[in-house]
C-alpha positions as CSV (number, residue, x, y, z in Angstrom):
1,M,0.0,0.0,0.0
2,P,1.5,3.4,-1.0
3,T,2.2,6.0,1.6
4,K,0.3,9.2,1.8
5,P,1.6,11.6,-0.9
6,T,3.4,14.7,0.3
7,W,4.7,17.9,-1.4
8,R,5.1,21.6,-0.6
9,Q,2.8,22.9,2.1
10,T,2.4,26.5,3.2
11,V,3.2,27.1,6.9
12,G,0.3,29.3,8.1
13,D,-1.3,31.3,5.3
14,P,0.7,33.7,3.0
15,S,-2.4,35.9,2.6
16,S,-3.2,36.5,6.3
17,Y,-1.4,38.1,9.3
18,A,-3.6,36.2,11.8
19,N,-2.1,33.9,14.4
20,F,-4.8,31.3,14.0
21,E,-2.4,28.5,14.8
22,E,-2.3,29.9,18.4
23,V,-5.8,31.4,18.8
24,V,-8.8,30.8,16.6
25,V,-12.1,32.6,16.1
26,K,-15.1,30.3,16.7
27,H,-18.0,32.7,16.4
28,M,-18.7,36.3,15.4
29,S,-21.6,38.5,16.7
30,I,-22.1,41.5,14.4
31,D,-24.1,44.7,15.1
32,W,-23.9,47.1,12.1
33,N,-25.5,50.3,11.1
34,V,-25.4,51.0,7.3
35,D,-24.8,54.7,6.7
36,F,-25.4,55.5,3.0
37,K,-24.6,59.2,3.5
38,A,-21.2,58.5,4.8
39,S,-20.6,55.3,2.8
40,E,-19.7,53.6,6.0
41,V,-20.7,50.5,8.0
42,Q,-20.5,51.4,11.7
43,G,-20.8,49.2,14.7
44,T,-19.3,46.4,16.7
45,V,-18.1,42.8,16.3
46,E,-17.6,40.4,19.1
47,L,-15.1,37.7,18.3
48,H,-15.5,34.5,20.4
49,V,-12.0,33.0,20.4
50,E,-10.3,29.9,21.7
51,A,-6.6,29.4,22.5
52,L,-5.1,26.3,20.8
53,Q,-1.9,26.8,22.8
54,D,-0.6,29.3,25.3
55,A,-0.6,32.8,23.6
56,D,0.2,36.3,24.6
57,K,-1.6,38.0,21.7
58,I,-4.4,37.8,19.2
59,V,-3.5,39.0,15.7
60,L,-6.3,40.0,13.3
61,D,-6.5,41.1,9.7
62,S,-7.8,44.5,8.8
63,R,-7.8,47.0,6.0
64,D,-8.7,50.7,6.1
65,L,-10.7,50.3,9.3
66,T,-11.1,53.0,12.0
67,I,-10.8,51.2,15.4
68,H,-12.4,53.2,18.2
69,K,-12.1,50.8,21.1
70,I,-11.2,47.1,21.9
71,T,-12.2,45.3,25.0
72,V,-11.8,41.8,26.3
73,G,-14.0,39.5,28.3
74,A,-17.5,39.8,29.8
75,E,-16.3,42.8,31.9
76,E,-15.3,44.6,28.6
77,T,-11.9,45.5,30.0
78,Q,-10.1,47.9,27.6
79,V,-7.0,46.3,26.2
80,R,-3.8,47.5,24.6
81,Y,-3.5,46.9,20.9
82,T,-1.2,48.0,18.1
83,E,-1.5,48.3,14.4
84,G,1.4,47.2,12.2
85,D,2.6,48.5,8.8
86,D,0.1,48.8,6.0
87,S,0.3,46.8,2.8
88,D,-1.6,47.5,-0.4
89,A,-2.4,43.8,-0.8
90,F,-2.8,42.6,2.7
91,G,-4.0,45.5,4.8
92,T,-2.9,46.1,8.4
93,P,-2.4,43.5,11.2
94,I,-4.0,44.4,14.5
95,T,-2.3,42.9,17.5
96,I,-4.4,42.6,20.7
97,H,-2.1,42.2,23.7
98,T,-3.9,39.8,25.9
99,S,-2.8,36.4,27.3
100,L,-4.7,33.1,27.0
101,A,-3.8,29.7,28.3
102,A,-4.3,26.7,26.0
103,G,-7.9,25.8,25.9
104,A,-9.1,29.1,27.3
105,T,-11.9,31.1,25.7
106,T,-12.7,34.8,25.7
107,T,-14.6,37.5,23.8
108,I,-13.0,40.3,22.0
109,R,-15.3,43.3,21.4
110,I,-14.3,45.8,18.7
111,L,-16.0,49.2,18.1
112,Y,-15.1,50.4,14.6
113,K,-16.2,51.7,11.3
114,T,-15.3,50.9,7.7
115,S,-13.8,53.4,5.2
116,P,-15.7,54.8,2.2
117,D,-13.0,53.1,0.2
118,C,-13.7,49.7,1.8
119,S,-12.5,47.2,-0.8
120,A,-15.3,44.7,0.0
121,L,-18.2,47.1,-0.5
122,A,-19.8,48.7,-3.5
123,W,-22.0,51.8,-2.7
124,L,-24.3,52.5,-5.6
125,P,-26.3,55.8,-6.0
126,P,-29.9,55.4,-7.2
127,A,-28.8,56.2,-10.8
128,Q,-26.7,53.0,-10.9
129,T,-29.6,50.7,-9.9
130,E,-32.3,49.3,-12.1
131,G,-35.1,51.1,-10.2
132,K,-33.3,54.5,-10.1
133,T,-35.0,55.5,-6.9
134,H,-33.0,54.0,-4.0
135,P,-29.3,53.5,-3.2
136,Y,-27.8,50.0,-3.1
137,L,-25.0,48.3,-1.3
138,F,-23.4,44.9,-1.9
139,S,-20.2,43.2,-0.7
140,Q,-17.6,40.9,-2.3
141,C,-15.3,39.5,0.4
142,Q,-13.5,36.8,-1.7
143,A,-10.6,36.5,-1.7
144,I,-9.2,38.6,1.1
145,H,-11.6,41.6,1.4
146,A,-13.5,40.6,4.5
147,R,-10.8,42.3,6.5
148,S,-11.9,45.7,5.0
149,L,-15.5,45.0,6.3
150,V,-14.7,43.5,9.7
151,P,-11.6,42.9,11.7
152,C,-11.2,39.1,11.6
153,M,-8.9,36.2,10.9
154,D,-9.3,36.5,7.1
155,A,-8.0,33.1,6.1
156,P,-10.0,30.2,4.5
157,S,-8.7,27.8,7.2
158,V,-10.6,29.7,9.9
159,R,-14.3,28.7,9.9
160,A,-16.7,30.5,12.3
161,T,-20.4,30.7,12.9
162,Y,-22.0,34.1,13.1
163,D,-25.1,36.1,14.1
164,A,-25.8,39.6,13.1
165,K,-28.1,42.6,13.6
166,V,-28.2,45.1,10.7
167,S,-29.9,48.5,10.7
168,V,-30.6,50.2,7.4
169,P,-32.9,53.0,6.2
170,K,-36.5,51.8,6.6
171,E,-37.3,51.9,2.9
172,L,-34.6,49.3,2.2
173,R,-34.0,45.6,3.1
174,A,-30.8,43.9,4.3
175,L,-29.9,40.3,3.5
176,M,-26.8,38.3,4.5
177,S,-25.1,35.0,3.9
178,A,-27.1,33.6,6.7
179,I,-30.7,32.7,7.7
180,L,-33.0,35.7,8.1
181,H,-34.8,35.6,11.4
182,T,-36.6,38.9,12.1
183,T,-37.2,42.2,10.3
184,E,-38.9,45.1,12.0
185,E,-39.1,48.9,11.6
186,V,-37.6,50.8,14.5
187,G,-38.0,54.5,14.0
188,D,-36.3,55.5,10.7
189,Y,-34.6,52.1,10.4
190,C,-35.4,48.6,9.2
191,V,-33.6,46.2,11.6
192,S,-33.0,42.6,10.6
193,T,-31.4,39.8,12.5
194,F,-29.5,36.8,11.0
195,D,-27.9,33.5,12.1
196,Q,-25.4,31.3,10.3
197,P,-25.2,28.1,12.4
198,V,-22.7,26.4,10.0
199,A,-19.2,27.6,10.4
200,I,-17.9,29.4,7.3
201,A,-14.7,31.0,6.1
202,S,-14.5,34.9,6.1
203,N,-14.6,35.1,2.3
204,L,-18.2,33.9,2.5
205,L,-19.4,36.7,4.7
206,A,-21.8,38.8,2.6
207,I,-24.3,41.6,2.9
208,V,-26.6,43.3,0.4
209,V,-28.9,46.3,1.1
210,G,-31.4,47.7,-1.4
211,N,-35.0,48.0,-2.5
212,L,-35.5,44.2,-2.6
213,E,-38.5,42.0,-3.3
214,R,-38.8,38.2,-3.0
215,R,-40.3,35.5,-5.2
216,D,-40.5,31.9,-3.8
217,I,-39.4,29.1,-6.1
218,S,-39.7,26.2,-3.6
219,H,-39.9,25.6,0.1
220,R,-36.2,26.5,0.4
221,V,-35.4,28.6,-2.7
222,A,-36.3,32.2,-3.1
223,I,-35.2,34.9,-5.6
224,W,-34.6,38.5,-4.5
225,S,-34.0,41.5,-6.6
226,E,-35.2,45.0,-7.3
227,P,-38.9,45.2,-8.2
228,V,-38.3,45.8,-11.9
229,V,-36.0,42.8,-12.2
230,V,-37.3,40.2,-9.7
231,D,-39.9,38.6,-11.9
232,D,-37.4,38.1,-14.8
233,A,-34.8,36.7,-12.4
234,A,-37.4,34.3,-10.8
235,S,-38.3,33.1,-14.3
236,D,-34.6,32.6,-15.4
237,F,-33.6,31.0,-12.2
238,S,-36.7,28.8,-11.8
239,N,-34.6,25.6,-12.2
240,T,-32.6,26.2,-9.0
241,E,-34.5,23.6,-6.9
242,K,-33.7,21.0,-9.6
243,F,-30.0,21.8,-9.3
244,V,-30.1,21.5,-5.5
245,K,-31.8,18.1,-5.7
246,A,-29.5,16.8,-8.4
247,C,-26.4,17.8,-6.3
248,E,-27.9,16.1,-3.3
249,E,-28.2,12.8,-5.2
250,L,-24.5,13.0,-6.1
251,V,-22.8,14.4,-2.9
252,G,-25.3,14.2,0.0
253,P,-27.8,16.3,1.9
254,Y,-28.0,20.1,1.5
255,E,-26.9,21.4,4.9
256,W,-27.5,25.2,4.7
257,T,-31.3,25.2,5.2
258,R,-32.1,27.8,2.5
259,Y,-30.8,28.5,-0.9
260,D,-31.8,32.0,-1.9
261,I,-30.4,34.1,-4.8
262,V,-30.2,37.8,-5.0
263,C,-29.8,39.2,-8.5
264,L,-27.6,42.3,-8.2
265,P,-27.0,45.4,-10.3
266,G,-24.6,45.2,-13.3
267,S,-21.5,46.4,-11.4
268,F,-21.2,43.0,-9.5
269,P,-17.7,41.8,-10.6
270,L,-18.5,38.1,-10.9
271,G,-21.1,35.9,-12.6
272,G,-22.0,34.5,-9.3
273,M,-20.7,34.2,-5.7
274,E,-21.6,31.2,-3.6
275,N,-22.4,33.0,-0.4
276,P,-24.1,30.4,1.9
277,C,-27.9,30.8,2.1
278,L,-27.7,33.7,-0.4
279,T,-25.9,33.3,-3.7
280,F,-25.1,36.6,-5.4
281,A,-25.9,36.6,-9.2
282,S,-25.1,39.0,-12.0
283,P,-27.9,40.3,-14.1
284,T,-25.7,39.3,-17.1
285,L,-27.2,35.8,-16.5
286,L,-30.7,37.0,-17.4
287,T,-31.6,36.0,-21.0
288,G,-35.3,35.1,-20.9
289,D,-34.5,31.5,-22.0
290,K,-32.5,30.2,-19.0
291,S,-29.5,29.6,-21.3
292,L,-26.9,30.9,-18.8
293,T,-28.2,29.2,-15.7
294,D,-25.2,26.8,-15.7
295,V,-23.7,29.5,-13.6
296,I,-26.4,29.1,-11.0
297,C,-25.8,25.3,-11.1
298,H,-22.1,26.1,-10.5
299,E,-22.9,28.2,-7.4
300,V,-25.3,25.6,-6.1
301,A,-22.5,23.0,-6.4
302,H,-20.3,25.2,-4.3
303,S,-22.6,24.5,-1.4
304,W,-20.6,21.2,-1.1
305,T,-17.3,21.9,-2.9
306,G,-15.9,25.1,-1.5
307,N,-18.4,26.0,1.2
308,L,-18.9,22.6,3.0
309,V,-15.3,21.5,2.2
310,S,-12.9,24.4,1.9
311,P,-9.2,24.7,1.1
312,K,-6.9,25.8,3.9
313,T,-5.2,28.5,1.8
314,W,-5.8,30.3,-1.5
315,E,-3.0,28.3,-3.0
316,D,-5.4,25.4,-3.1
317,F,-8.2,27.4,-4.7
318,Y,-8.3,24.8,-7.5
319,M,-9.9,22.5,-4.9
320,N,-12.8,24.9,-4.8
321,E,-13.3,25.5,-8.5
322,G,-12.0,22.3,-10.1
323,F,-14.3,20.1,-8.1
324,T,-17.2,22.6,-8.5
325,M,-16.8,22.6,-12.3
326,F,-16.8,18.8,-12.3
327,L,-20.0,18.7,-10.1
328,Q,-21.7,21.4,-12.2
329,R,-21.1,19.6,-15.4
330,K,-22.2,16.3,-13.9
331,V,-25.5,17.9,-12.8
332,M,-26.0,19.6,-16.2
333,A,-25.4,16.3,-18.0
334,K,-27.8,14.5,-15.6
335,L,-30.5,17.0,-16.3
336,Y,-29.9,17.9,-20.0
337,G,-28.0,14.9,-21.5
338,N,-24.5,13.5,-21.5
339,E,-23.4,15.5,-24.6
340,H,-23.7,18.7,-22.5
341,F,-20.8,17.6,-20.3
342,G,-18.3,17.1,-23.1
343,F,-19.4,20.2,-25.0
344,D,-19.1,22.5,-22.0
345,A,-15.7,20.9,-21.1
346,I,-14.5,21.5,-24.7
347,L,-15.3,25.2,-24.3
348,G,-13.5,25.3,-21.0
349,W,-10.5,23.6,-22.5
350,D,-10.5,26.3,-25.3
351,E,-10.5,29.0,-22.7
352,L,-7.7,27.5,-20.7
353,Q,-5.5,27.1,-23.8
354,E,-6.2,30.7,-24.9
355,Y,-5.3,32.0,-21.4
356,I,-2.1,30.1,-21.1
357,S,-1.1,31.1,-24.7
358,S,-1.7,34.7,-23.8
359,Q,0.4,34.5,-20.6
360,G,3.2,32.2,-21.7
361,D,3.4,28.5,-20.7
362,D,6.0,29.3,-18.0
363,H,4.0,32.0,-16.3
364,A,3.7,31.6,-12.5
365,Y,-0.1,32.1,-12.6
366,T,-0.5,29.1,-14.9
367,V,0.5,26.8,-12.1
368,M,-2.6,25.0,-10.7
369,R,-1.3,25.4,-7.1
370,P,0.6,28.7,-7.3
371,E,2.9,30.1,-4.6
372,L,1.2,33.2,-3.2
373,D,3.8,34.4,-0.7
374,G,3.7,38.2,-1.2
375,V,1.0,38.0,-3.8
376,D,-2.5,39.3,-3.7
377,P,-4.8,36.3,-4.5
378,D,-6.8,38.6,-6.8
379,D,-3.7,39.0,-9.0
380,A,-3.5,35.2,-9.5
381,Y,-7.2,34.8,-10.2
382,S,-7.9,33.3,-13.6
383,V,-9.4,30.4,-15.5
384,V,-6.6,28.1,-14.3
385,P,-8.1,26.9,-11.0
386,Y,-11.4,26.3,-12.8
387,E,-10.5,24.5,-16.0
388,K,-7.0,23.1,-15.1
389,G,-8.5,22.1,-11.8
390,F,-11.5,20.5,-13.6
391,I,-9.2,18.6,-16.0
392,F,-7.3,17.3,-13.0
393,V,-10.5,15.9,-11.4
394,C,-11.3,14.3,-14.7
395,Y,-7.8,12.8,-14.6
396,L,-8.4,11.4,-11.2
397,E,-11.6,9.8,-12.6
398,S,-9.7,8.4,-15.5
399,L,-7.2,6.7,-13.3
400,V,-10.0,4.8,-11.6
401,G,-11.5,3.9,-14.9
402,D,-15.0,3.6,-13.5
403,K,-17.3,6.7,-13.4
404,A,-19.7,5.2,-10.9
405,A,-16.9,4.2,-8.6
406,F,-15.5,7.7,-8.8
407,E,-18.8,9.2,-8.0
408,K,-19.0,7.0,-4.9
409,W,-15.6,8.3,-3.8
410,L,-16.7,11.9,-4.4
411,Y,-19.7,11.4,-2.1
412,K,-17.4,9.8,0.5
413,Y,-14.8,12.6,0.2
414,I,-17.5,15.3,0.8
415,Q,-19.0,13.5,3.8
416,T,-15.6,12.8,5.3
417,F,-14.4,16.4,5.2
418,R,-17.7,18.2,5.5
419,R,-17.4,21.5,7.5
420,Q,-13.6,21.4,7.4
421,A,-10.8,23.2,5.7
422,I,-8.3,20.8,4.2
423,T,-5.1,20.6,2.1
424,T,-4.2,19.0,-1.1
425,D,-2.5,16.3,1.0
426,D,-5.8,15.6,2.7
427,M,-7.8,15.3,-0.5
428,L,-5.3,13.2,-2.4
429,G,-4.4,11.0,0.5
430,H,-8.1,10.2,1.0
431,Y,-8.4,9.4,-2.8
432,V,-5.4,7.2,-2.9
433,T,-6.3,5.4,0.3
434,Y,-9.9,4.8,-0.8
435,F,-8.9,3.3,-4.1
436,T,-6.1,1.1,-2.8
437,T,-8.0,-0.6,0.1
438,E,-10.9,-2.9,0.5
439,G,-10.3,-4.7,-2.7
440,R,-10.1,-1.5,-4.9
441,N,-6.6,-2.2,-6.3
442,V,-6.1,0.9,-8.5
443,D,-2.5,1.3,-9.6
444,F,-1.2,4.8,-9.1
445,S,2.5,4.0,-9.7
446,Q,2.6,5.9,-13.0
447,A,0.7,9.0,-11.8
448,D,2.8,12.1,-11.6
449,F,0.7,14.2,-9.2
450,R,3.6,16.7,-8.6
451,A,3.5,17.8,-12.2
452,W,-0.2,18.7,-12.0
453,F,0.3,20.8,-8.9
454,D,3.7,22.5,-9.4
455,E,4.3,22.7,-13.2
456,P,3.2,25.8,-15.2
457,G,1.5,25.6,-18.5
458,L,-1.0,23.2,-19.9
459,P,-1.9,20.0,-18.0
460,P,0.7,17.2,-18.1
461,V,-2.0,14.9,-19.4
462,P,-4.2,16.7,-22.0
463,P,-7.9,15.9,-22.0
464,N,-9.8,14.2,-24.8
465,F,-13.3,15.6,-24.4
466,R,-15.9,14.8,-27.1
467,S,-19.4,15.9,-28.0
468,K,-21.5,15.7,-31.1
469,L,-22.9,19.1,-30.3
470,I,-19.7,20.7,-31.5
471,D,-19.9,19.5,-35.1
472,D,-22.3,22.1,-36.4
473,S,-20.4,24.9,-34.7
474,L,-17.1,23.8,-36.3
475,E,-18.8,23.5,-39.7
476,L,-20.1,27.1,-39.5
477,T,-16.7,28.3,-38.4
478,E,-15.1,26.7,-41.5
479,K,-17.9,28.3,-43.7
480,W,-16.8,31.7,-42.5
481,R,-13.2,30.9,-43.0
482,R,-14.0,30.3,-46.6
483,I,-16.1,33.6,-46.8
484,A,-13.1,35.5,-45.3
485,E,-11.0,34.0,-48.1
486,G,-13.5,35.3,-50.8
487,S,-16.1,32.6,-51.1
488,Q,-19.6,33.8,-52.0
489,E,-21.5,31.3,-49.9
490,E,-25.1,32.0,-48.8
491,V,-25.6,33.3,-45.3
492,S,-29.0,33.3,-43.5
493,P,-30.5,33.3,-40.0
494,A,-31.2,29.6,-40.5
495,D,-27.4,29.0,-40.0
496,I,-28.0,29.2,-36.2
497,D,-31.7,28.6,-36.0
498,G,-32.5,26.5,-32.9
499,W,-28.9,26.5,-31.7
500,M,-28.0,26.3,-28.0
501,C,-26.1,29.3,-26.5
502,L,-23.0,27.0,-26.2
503,Q,-23.0,26.3,-29.9
504,I,-23.1,29.9,-30.8
505,C,-20.3,30.6,-28.3
506,C,-18.2,27.8,-29.7
507,F,-18.7,29.0,-33.3
508,L,-17.5,32.6,-32.3
509,N,-14.7,31.4,-30.1
510,R,-13.2,29.1,-32.8
511,I,-12.8,32.0,-35.3
512,D,-9.0,32.3,-35.1
513,F,-8.6,34.1,-38.5
514,D,-9.1,37.6,-39.7
515,L,-12.5,38.7,-40.9
516,P,-12.9,41.7,-43.2
517,V,-15.4,44.3,-42.1
518,E,-17.7,43.3,-44.9
519,A,-17.9,39.8,-43.5
520,L,-18.6,41.1,-40.0
521,T,-21.3,43.4,-41.3
522,L,-22.8,40.4,-43.1
523,M,-22.6,38.2,-40.0
524,D,-24.3,40.8,-37.8
525,K,-27.0,41.4,-40.4
526,H,-28.1,37.7,-40.4
527,Y,-27.3,36.6,-36.9
528,K,-28.2,39.9,-35.1
529,L,-25.2,39.6,-32.8
530,N,-25.0,43.3,-31.9
531,S,-28.5,43.1,-30.4
532,S,-28.0,39.7,-28.6
533,N,-29.5,39.7,-25.1
534,N,-27.1,36.8,-24.2
535,S,-24.1,38.3,-22.5
536,E,-21.7,35.4,-23.3
537,V,-22.6,35.7,-27.0
538,L,-22.3,39.5,-27.0
539,F,-19.0,39.3,-25.2
540,L,-17.4,37.0,-27.8
541,W,-18.9,39.0,-30.6
542,L,-17.5,42.3,-29.3
543,T,-14.1,40.6,-28.8
544,L,-14.2,39.5,-32.5
545,C,-15.2,43.0,-33.6
546,I,-12.4,44.7,-31.7
547,K,-9.8,42.3,-33.0
548,N,-10.9,43.0,-36.6
549,K,-11.4,46.7,-36.1
550,W,-15.0,46.8,-37.1
551,S,-16.5,50.2,-36.1
552,G,-20.1,48.9,-36.2
553,H,-19.8,47.6,-32.7
554,E,-18.5,50.7,-31.0
555,G,-21.8,52.0,-29.6
556,V,-22.7,48.5,-28.3
557,L,-19.3,48.1,-26.7
558,R,-19.5,51.5,-24.9
559,S,-23.0,50.6,-23.6
560,F,-21.9,47.1,-22.5
561,L,-18.9,48.4,-20.6
562,K,-21.0,51.1,-19.0
563,R,-23.6,48.7,-17.6
564,V,-21.6,45.6,-17.0
565,G,-18.8,45.3,-14.3
566,R,-18.4,41.5,-14.5
567,M,-14.7,40.9,-14.8
568,R,-15.1,37.9,-17.1
569,F,-16.2,40.4,-19.7
570,T,-14.7,43.8,-18.7
571,R,-11.1,42.7,-18.3
572,P,-10.6,40.9,-21.6
573,L,-12.6,43.6,-23.5
574,Y,-10.4,46.4,-22.1
575,C,-7.3,44.4,-22.9
576,E,-8.4,43.7,-26.4
577,L,-9.2,47.3,-26.9
578,K,-5.9,48.3,-25.5
579,E,-4.1,46.4,-28.2
580,V,-6.0,48.3,-30.9
581,D,-6.5,51.7,-29.3
582,E,-4.9,52.2,-25.9
583,A,-6.1,55.8,-25.5
584,E,-9.7,54.8,-26.2
585,A,-9.5,51.9,-23.7
586,V,-8.2,54.2,-21.0
587,A,-10.8,56.9,-21.8
588,I,-13.7,54.4,-21.6
589,F,-12.4,53.0,-18.4
590,Q,-12.0,56.5,-16.8
591,E,-15.6,57.2,-17.7
592,N,-16.8,54.0,-16.1
593,K,-14.4,53.1,-13.3
594,D,-16.6,54.6,-10.5
595,R,-19.5,52.4,-11.7
596,Y,-17.5,49.2,-11.1
597,H,-16.8,47.4,-7.9
598,N,-13.5,48.2,-6.3
599,I,-12.0,44.8,-7.2
600,C,-12.9,45.2,-10.9
601,S,-11.6,48.8,-11.1
602,K,-8.3,47.7,-9.4
603,M,-7.8,44.8,-11.8
604,V,-8.7,46.7,-15.0
605,A,-6.4,49.6,-14.0
606,K,-3.5,47.1,-13.7
607,D,-4.4,45.5,-17.0
608,L,-4.3,49.0,-18.6
609,D,-1.0,49.9,-16.8
610,I,-2.7,52.8,-15.0
611,E,-0.7,53.7,-12.0
612,E,-2.4,55.0,-8.9
613,P,-1.1,58.5,-8.1
614,E,1.6,58.6,-5.4
615,T,0.6,60.4,-2.2
616,E,2.8,61.7,0.6
617,P,2.5,59.6,3.7
618,E,0.3,61.1,6.4
619,P,2.1,62.2,9.5
620,E,1.8,59.8,12.5
621,P,-1.3,60.9,14.4
622,E,-1.4,61.4,18.1
623,P,-3.2,58.7,20.1
624,E,-6.9,59.5,20.6
625,P,-8.0,60.8,24.0
626,G,-8.8,57.9,26.3
627,H,-6.7,55.5,24.2
628,K,-3.5,55.8,26.2
629,F,-2.3,52.3,25.2
630,H,-3.1,52.7,21.5
631,K,0.1,53.2,19.5
632,I,-0.5,53.9,15.8
633,Y,2.3,53.1,13.4
634,K,2.9,54.9,10.1
635,R,1.0,53.0,7.4
636,V,3.3,53.4,4.4
637,S,3.7,50.7,1.8
638,L,6.8,51.1,-0.6
639,R,7.8,49.1,-3.7
640,R,11.2,49.1,-5.2
641,D,12.1,47.1,-8.4
642,G,9.0,45.0,-8.0
643,E,9.6,44.0,-4.4
644,W,7.6,44.6,-1.3
645,V,9.7,46.6,1.1
646,Q,9.4,45.6,4.8
647,H,9.2,48.6,7.1
648,D,10.9,48.7,10.5
649,G,8.6,47.3,13.1
650,G,6.5,45.3,10.6
651,S,5.1,42.1,11.8
652,K,5.2,40.0,8.6
653,P,8.0,40.2,6.0
654,R,6.8,39.8,2.4
655,A,8.6,37.9,-0.4
656,R,9.2,39.1,-3.9
657,R,6.0,39.8,-5.8
658,L,5.3,37.5,-8.8
659,P,5.0,39.2,-12.2
660,M,1.6,40.6,-13.3
661,S,-0.3,39.1,-16.1
662,K,0.8,40.3,-19.5
663,S,-2.6,40.5,-21.2
664,A,-6.2,39.6,-20.8
665,E,-7.2,37.1,-18.2
666,I,-10.1,34.9,-19.3
667,L,-12.2,34.9,-16.1
668,V,-15.0,32.5,-15.4
669,R,-18.3,32.3,-13.4
């Protein structure tokens, strides 16, 4: 019997300052007031902590938070705390100087407020909402933005339950990644209480506030959105209960009680975010024909792979996304036919190859399990953990040689590690042990797992996905290749009549040759691509138009980039436009950057090589009255020759930063 496989493991977490190996947060009690006028969340958080060993401090992650007061214990004794050096990527460590013996518990109470520049929050004026009458707020804490919303141990290995009380203007509603218990009007406020009894990582903390209405889909599924959107969203997302049931059949009971979805405004930077009990969904998924609800299926699958079983660090993010892509495609095949699995996998393989080609096959971010010491996880985010991770899971299935047996292992894997954060060693050790015991004599002697995890570029074993659905798409692509070369073949709307969205996307994505403007004009005339209400189709079409310098798309492109902040679309489009007309790309971005979520604006600015203006460091302030133990360090972050420079007195040295992506990242879901 082989020994448990071992390779590089991160000590602690390169993305967190927290000393969670000494002291861990077990529960959070939140009391927030949402102030739209100040663009601030104000209130308190009580952190219920347990010492895993003797400790003389508790270190938390934070970013741009104003701390008013910290107390410890039931007596709320004020305690000395210090704030370390500030880092652009990782924020500021807060060290609370209190001693705990191994096994002891206590409560840390922090009175604080967020900054108007809080990286987790998007504050939208009425004009940027669908209804145009009320302001809106939503969060995006993944990967390491929870620390800008609440002082916490912002590491995926730290799982905590939470309860919350949230006060918002009485005409609005608040929802969180938790079960809603009560809602009542108190004076000028609507006050809601929430409870999340299943321990979650900080990246899954979420809040949304707006003029929200609800439509029930089933006994445990409801759709929320603004009044002018909610019925369309409920119609497009009406298959959600089917997705939940199909996942339950594959990987076990749904443990989160409710599966609600809130359809957000267009500035939401992702297609979906798997916040427990309340998935966030982009309005770019709304088509009227449910053709993009595979994203909803993906987020449902995360309820098991990613939420119920989590990676210990962001270096193992592929364990979230690779397994979720596999489960999503299994469910879609179960509901809509086996050909769907292969076809969607082929499109994913296309995206992965295009991304790796654009970055170079030796780029650090093409490694499935990248080293993130000194690297903001947002910078490394790409298609790689999704599609390279998915192909790896398919490889594990192929080694077994029996799909049914592999599905039984997947069920066992989820049930074994449910409600835990694990490592690659844990996952692969379980897999190898399962298939080499109790008569399951699978031979892994030729499997080179290290190459999958540590080598950049394409997977060491390329996939061989097949689907009959691709044939028509490839045939139409070849037809347009001949037209581009001068052929006078007939073109008509019948070419794509009755096609699935995936088939149209495949056709457009496989056009790797130049098209004259006359051909693009002809294509749009018959296929009506400029007016498509399918965001995936429109995105691929606009990309094709930019590459081939067809001016007929320009108004559509500007409109799209004005109303859509989903990074899967915005980043590649800006990068393509930069290659053709950099000044135009920068001008359009400057017009729209304040409409996007902070994460999207930050990443597009990097793609376009727009440097943030340098500012003089603020003088070190005097301690606030009554805070005699509060020493505030200068928060200055310096870079020199691409390196993070450690300040004197800093609490965590940073390694050399990995190179930035060279061109468009193809982002997913």
